[in-house]
N, C-alpha and C positions, 0 to 999 in steps of 0.2 A: 375807688374805681378799680383797683387791683383785685380786691376780694370778689366782686361780682364776676370779673372775667375768669378768675380761678375757678369759681363755683360753676360757671357755665362750661368751662373746659372739662371739669370733673364729670359733669352730667353727660356731656357728649361722649367722653371716654367710656363711661359706665354703660351708656346705651348702645355703644358699638362693640362692646366686649363680646368675644366669641367663646363658645364652649365646644371643645373638640371631643367627640365620642370615640374612645379606643376600646379594644377588647378587654383591657384591664381596668378601665375606669374613665371618668370625664376630667378634662383639663380646661380651666378657665384661662383664656388668652386675652390678647388685646390687639387693637388695630394700631398700626404705626404709619404715619404719613411721612413720606420722603420729601426732600427739598424740591423734587421735581413735581410733586403733587400726586404721585402714585401712592396707593395704600397697600400695606402688607399685613397679613394676619400673622401674629407672633405668639408662639407657645414655647415657654422655656421650662427647663428642669424636669423633663419627662423621663421617668426611669424606664430603661429598656432591659434591665436585669436586676436581680436581687443584689444588695450590697455584698461584696466579697469580704466578709468579716468572719472572725472566729473560725469555725470548721470549714467555711467556704473559701477561705483565703488560699490562693494558689491552686484553685480548682477551676474547672470550666464554669462559666457564668450560668446561673439558674434563672428561669423566667422571672420577670418582675412580679411582685406580689400585688394582687388585685386590691383596689380601694373602692369604697362605696360613696364617700363624700366627693364633692367637686374639688379637685386639686388646684391650688393656685399656681398658675404658670406664667406669672408676670415678673419673675426675678430669676436671674441665673443661679444655678446650684453651685455647690462647692467644687473646686478643682481637685483633681487627683493629686496625691502626693508625688512631687517630682523627685528626680535623682539629686538635684541640687536645690537647696532652699531658696536661692535667689530667683528661681524660675517661677515662683508663685507671684502673680501680679499684686501690686500694692493694694491693700484692703481686701483681697480675696482670702477665702478660708479654704484650707486643704482638708480633705476627708477621704476615708476609704469608701464612703457611700457617695461615689461620684459617677456611677454608671448611668448617666442621663444624657439626653439629647435635646437639642433646641430645633424647633421647626419655624422657619420664616418663609412664607409663601405669598405670592401675589394674591390680592383679594379678587381681582378680576381674572377672567379666563385669558390665557396667553397661548399663542400658537406653539406647538411642540414640533 
């Protein structure tokens, strides 16, 4: 009984998955249902600048590099290296390639 319900959940999640078109490429997101029954569109780990590594370290951020494939936006990206090691959440990975943002927005129109 558990297997069919998991399969149905996966099919529903897959069918409601969102693709966000940005100037630099496309991001595959997902719909998240809150405990109140509202639905949010979620897109995670979207680069907003090039990684500040090697000769880009300690310089102004450069624009994000464009990508042609659909980027997976269903998982959080790495956290930036903190000043103290204990600041990294348990199980999280720290990286210099951490200039990303997460977008979570209501699926339905809301008054502004």
